[in-house]
KEDOBA-558996 format. One line per 4 residues: their letters; for each residue y, x, z of C-alpha. Coordinates in nm, 4 decimals, m for minus. Layout:
KEDOBA-558996
a = Y:X:Z  ...
This chain:
KEDOBA-558996
xxxx = 0.3408:m0.5343:m1.8980  0.6580:m0.3548:m1.9102  0.7740:m0.1698:m2.2500  0.6848:0.2095:m2.1936
xxxx = 0.9256:0.4840:m2.1131  1.1428:0.6333:m2.3791  1.1613:0.9643:m2.5053  1.4754:0.9687:m2.3402
xxxx = 1.3237:0.8817:m1.9836  0.9970:1.1427:m2.0628  1.2338:1.4332:m2.1525  1.4675:1.3106:m1.8651
xxxx = 1.1365:1.4607:m1.5809  0.9752:1.6650:m1.8531  0.7036:1.5101:m1.9373  0.4960:1.4842:m2.2821
xxxx = 0.5305:1.2961:m2.5908  0.2545:1.0499:m2.5370  0.2390:0.7527:m2.2583  m0.0892:0.5625:m2.1483
xxxx = m0.0403:0.2222:m1.9383  m0.2035:0.2812:m1.5899  m0.4022:m0.0457:m1.4810  m0.3431:m0.2786:m1.1806
xxxx = m0.0602:m0.3388:m0.9784  0.2687:m0.5293:m1.1931  0.1861:m0.3057:m1.5308  0.4942:m0.0803:m1.4378
xxxx = 0.3694:0.2621:m1.4273  0.2804:0.5210:m1.7193  0.0859:0.8116:m1.7226  0.1816:1.1451:m1.8669
xxxx = 0.0092:1.3722:m1.8984  0.0088:1.5101:m1.4986  0.2954:1.2938:m1.4679  0.3013:0.8902:m1.3510
xxxx = 0.6533:0.7185:m1.4588  0.7262:0.3910:m1.2726  1.0044:0.1225:m1.3642  1.1443:0.0282:m1.0655
xxxx = 1.2653:m0.2765:m0.9397  1.5463:m0.1928:m0.7151  1.6506:0.1266:m0.7893  1.8889:0.2039:m0.4284
xxxx = 1.5524:0.1038:m0.3030  1.3468:0.3544:m0.5533  1.5605:0.6842:m0.4386  1.5098:0.6052:m0.0969
xxxx = 1.1078:0.5772:m0.0525  1.1829:0.8698:m0.2882  1.3631:1.0641:m0.0414  1.1596:0.9719:0.2018
xxxx = 0.8084:1.1014:0.0406  0.9540:1.3933:m0.0363  0.9816:1.5006:0.3074  0.6754:1.3057:0.4769
xxxx = 0.4505:1.5441:0.6721  0.0936:1.4035:0.4937  m0.1231:1.4432:0.7870  m0.4773:1.2731:0.7628
xxxx = m0.3409:1.0737:0.4100  m0.2388:1.1675:0.0804  0.0855:1.0687:m0.1283  0.1520:1.1613:m0.4632
xxxx = 0.4555:1.4116:m0.5096  0.8321:1.2586:m0.5838  0.9773:1.4797:m0.9007  1.2616:1.4649:m0.9597
xxxx = 1.4511:1.4647:m1.3472  1.5925:1.8486:m1.4747  1.8992:1.7152:m1.3473  1.7997:1.6544:m1.0242
xxxx = 1.8056:1.3080:m0.9367  1.5232:1.0652:m0.8406  1.5748:0.8061:m1.0883  1.6298:0.8308:m1.4591
xxxx = 1.7242:0.4880:m1.7030  1.5623:0.3222:m1.3878  1.2211:0.5126:m1.3838  1.0778:0.7149:m1.1233
xxxx = 0.7955:0.9908:m1.1077  0.5456:1.1457:m0.9398  0.2867:1.3651:m0.9466  m0.0662:1.2517:m1.0891
xxxx = m0.3497:1.2428:m0.8541  m0.7134:1.2098:m1.0066  m1.0323:1.0389:m0.9526  m0.9100:0.7906:m0.6737
xxxx = m1.1454:0.5550:m0.5666  m0.9837:0.1676:m0.4338  m1.0353:0.1852:m0.0504  m1.0838:m0.1865:m0.0749
xxxx = m1.2981:m0.3623:0.0886  m1.2489:m0.1253:0.3411  m0.9569:m0.3555:0.5137  m1.0125:m0.1913:0.8719
xxxx = m0.9657:0.1421:0.7115  m0.6615:0.0517:0.4898  m0.4895:m0.1029:0.8137  m0.5623:0.2087:1.0211
xxxx = m0.4679:0.4321:0.7573  m0.1720:0.2121:0.6962  m0.0567:0.2708:1.0802  m0.1414:0.6369:1.0092
xxxx = 0.1330:0.6533:0.7268  0.3602:0.4361:0.8812  0.3851:0.6640:1.1898  0.4848:0.9947:0.9816
xxxx = 0.7276:0.7588:0.7454  0.8722:0.6494:1.0814  0.9534:0.9887:1.1601  1.0689:1.1457:0.8334
xxxx = 1.2583:0.8113:0.7075  1.6354:0.8588:0.5819  1.8606:0.7438:0.8325  2.0462:0.5352:0.6391
xxxx = 1.8589:0.2076:0.5871  2.1617:0.0164:0.3858  1.9424:0.0167:0.1111  1.6661:m0.2009:0.2344
xxxx = 1.9488:m0.3816:0.3988  2.0755:m0.4930:0.0665  1.7625:m0.5839:m0.1436  1.7598:m0.9368:m0.3312
xxxx = 1.4244:m0.9210:m0.5414  1.1543:m1.1779:m0.3781  0.9616:m0.9657:m0.1614  1.2894:m0.8613:0.0456
xxxx = 1.3377:m1.2547:m0.0001  1.0105:m1.3360:0.1630  1.0425:m1.1128:0.4309  1.3578:m1.2212:0.5767
xxxx = 1.2418:m1.5882:0.5319  0.8902:m1.4795:0.7235  1.1410:m1.3493:1.0272  1.3601:m1.5958:0.9984
xxxx = 1.6693:m1.4456:0.8755  1.6959:m1.6490:0.6158  1.6085:m1.9817:0.4631  1.4726:m2.0508:0.1140
xxxx = 1.4454:m2.3757:m0.0580  1.0342:m2.4110:m0.1586  0.8664:m2.7018:m0.3499  0.7641:m2.9851:m0.0888
xxxx = 0.3653:m2.9084:m0.1009  0.4893:m2.5186:m0.0605  0.7550:m2.6148:0.2267  0.4545:m2.8415:0.3671
xxxx = 0.2184:m2.5587:0.3948  0.5195:m2.2987:0.5209  0.6401:m2.5417:0.7902  0.2070:m2.5701:0.9116
xxxx = 0.2233:m2.1998:0.9526  0.5188:m2.1520:1.1718  0.3006:m2.3300:1.4370  0.1519:m1.9168:1.4728
xxxx = 0.4881:m1.8088:1.5526  0.6494:m1.6973:1.8842  1.0174:m1.8349:1.8490  1.2537:m1.5723:1.8349
xxxx = 1.0751:m1.3062:1.8707  1.2072:m0.9424:1.7931  1.1772:m0.8571:1.4539  1.1067:m0.4491:1.5417
xxxx = 1.2859:m0.1545:1.3860  0.9287:0.0355:1.2893  0.8665:0.1198:0.8860  0.5620:m0.0390:0.7621
xxxx = 0.4067:m0.0565:0.4149  0.4537:m0.3943:0.3012  0.1352:m0.4032:0.0611  m0.0732:m0.1751:0.1585
xxxx = m0.4349:m0.3946:0.0704  m0.4303:m0.2738:m0.3346  m0.2160:0.1015:m0.3211  m0.4325:0.2427:m0.0743
xxxx = m0.7418:0.4926:m0.2521  m0.9280:0.8068:m0.1523  m0.9600:1.0768:m0.3300  m1.3129:1.3536:m0.4172
xxxx = m1.2991:1.4687:m0.0820  m1.2706:1.1087:0.1435  m0.8966:1.1466:0.2365  m0.7067:0.8306:0.2132
xxxx = m0.4090:0.8229:m0.0654  m0.1281:0.5402:m0.0398  0.0484:0.4381:m0.3589  0.3241:0.2426:m0.4144
xxxx = 0.5176:0.2351:m0.0584  0.6333:m0.0887:0.0056  0.8864:m0.0152:0.2973  0.9883:m0.2744:0.5473
xxxx = 1.1652:m0.2227:0.9027  0.9391:m0.4627:1.1249  0.6829:m0.4177:1.3808  0.4741:m0.1412:1.3437
xxxx = 0.1464:m0.3990:1.3034  0.2471:m0.6188:1.0694  0.1620:m0.3403:0.7902  m0.1746:m0.4422:0.9409
xxxx = m0.1525:m0.8470:0.9740  m0.0443:m0.8247:0.5730  m0.3619:m0.6602:0.5071  m0.5858:m0.9245:0.6969
xxxx = m0.3789:m1.1943:0.4751  m0.4210:m1.0062:0.1810  m0.8053:m0.9927:0.2611  m0.8531:m1.3778:0.3737
xxxx = m0.6127:m1.5293:0.0989  m0.6891:m1.3230:m0.2460  m1.0176:m1.1025:m0.1538  m1.3164:m1.3095:m0.0109
xxxx = m1.3595:m1.1535:0.3334  m1.4729:m1.3264:0.6106  m1.2105:m1.5637:0.8091  m1.3581:m1.4050:1.1034
xxxx = m1.1311:m1.1009:1.0015  m0.8390:m1.2720:1.0658  m0.9438:m1.5101:1.4026  m1.0441:m1.1664:1.5381
xxxx = m0.6689:m1.0337:1.4380  m0.5370:m1.3445:1.5995  m0.6648:m1.3127:1.9216  m0.3777:m1.1971:2.0916
xxxx = m0.0325:m1.4335:2.0727  0.1881:m1.1087:1.9798  m0.0939:m1.0345:1.6676  m0.1063:m1.4486:1.5728
xxxx = 0.2514:m1.4409:1.5140  0.2538:m1.1333:1.2832  m0.0396:m1.2566:1.1099  0.1947:m1.6327:1.0779
xxxx = 0.4316:m1.4168:0.9332  0.2605:m1.2241:0.7147  0.0871:m1.5691:0.5272  0.4658:m1.6826:0.5357
xxxx = 0.5762:m1.3394:0.3309  0.3111:m1.3475:0.0882  0.3263:m1.7372:0.0466  0.7407:m1.7755:m0.0108
xxxx = 0.7184:m1.4308:m0.2238  0.4480:m1.6390:m0.4384  0.6455:m1.9032:m0.5022  0.9491:m1.7097:m0.5801
xxxx = 0.7454:m1.5523:m0.8229  0.8136:m1.6586:m1.2228  0.4218:m1.5638:m1.3215  0.2921:m1.5693:m0.9678
xxxx = m0.0390:m1.3286:m0.9476  m0.2493:m1.5990:m0.7699  m0.1278:m1.8751:m0.9526  0.1147:m1.9672:m0.5979
xxxx = m0.2197:m2.1885:m0.5349  m0.1348:m2.3724:m0.1376  m0.5058:m2.4314:m0.0358  m0.5497:m2.0380:0.0933
xxxx = m0.2821:m2.0661:0.3303  m0.4222:m2.4038:0.3998  m0.7621:m2.2604:0.5021  m0.6542:m1.9542:0.6556
xxxx = m0.4332:m2.2206:0.9172  m0.7196:m2.4335:0.9626  m0.8871:m2.1209:1.0824  m0.6745:m2.0347:1.3013
x = m0.5520:m2.3403:1.4674
């Protein structure tokens, strides 16, 4: 878990003086009264996302309202801020609902996205690298067992497929909640410019890899060749991102990937 925000950061956002860590995620978020402060991985990406969320039309879903500093910026010393939403319940394991709400969010985000996307294209963190590997835009050396698993998954892909340019949330599975009124709330936006349904494919991959969902979910999603391709790329995305982590959340285990691959071939 990261260290709590400093008093300087609290003051910059007009927050109180007592912060508490929020559970889940990577241990980067802290609640300070009605404000959530989060340590960001990539400042340019975080500013881009905060700008996006400030203008998105929340039709059928909610997002926490992004906050500026007292000086008017989106960040201070590597921290962003948003309004806390009370009494949220995880939407998981409602995978179909999560995927559907993710498409809703992605469509609204596509309409609101800032025109300059250089902040996304310049990213170098492990998820951005894994995304590019999944779409054949870069290569990354992996340990031989992981590379063997990645190569096996490429059999699911359509060679030369266009990657698309639709804004998608690439980490919906654990970041969609439901408020007391039953409205979905989308948190921790991980933006990618890809095929619209790639967000759904990642939800399916997460469900069967790490959350005990029946493999029938993956088989149903992958019935058409286009969606089979998307699921293959989602699996490669997750595999490479895990392999590049300093402390992999799921232990960088390869058997879940092999198991899903066997179910799809």
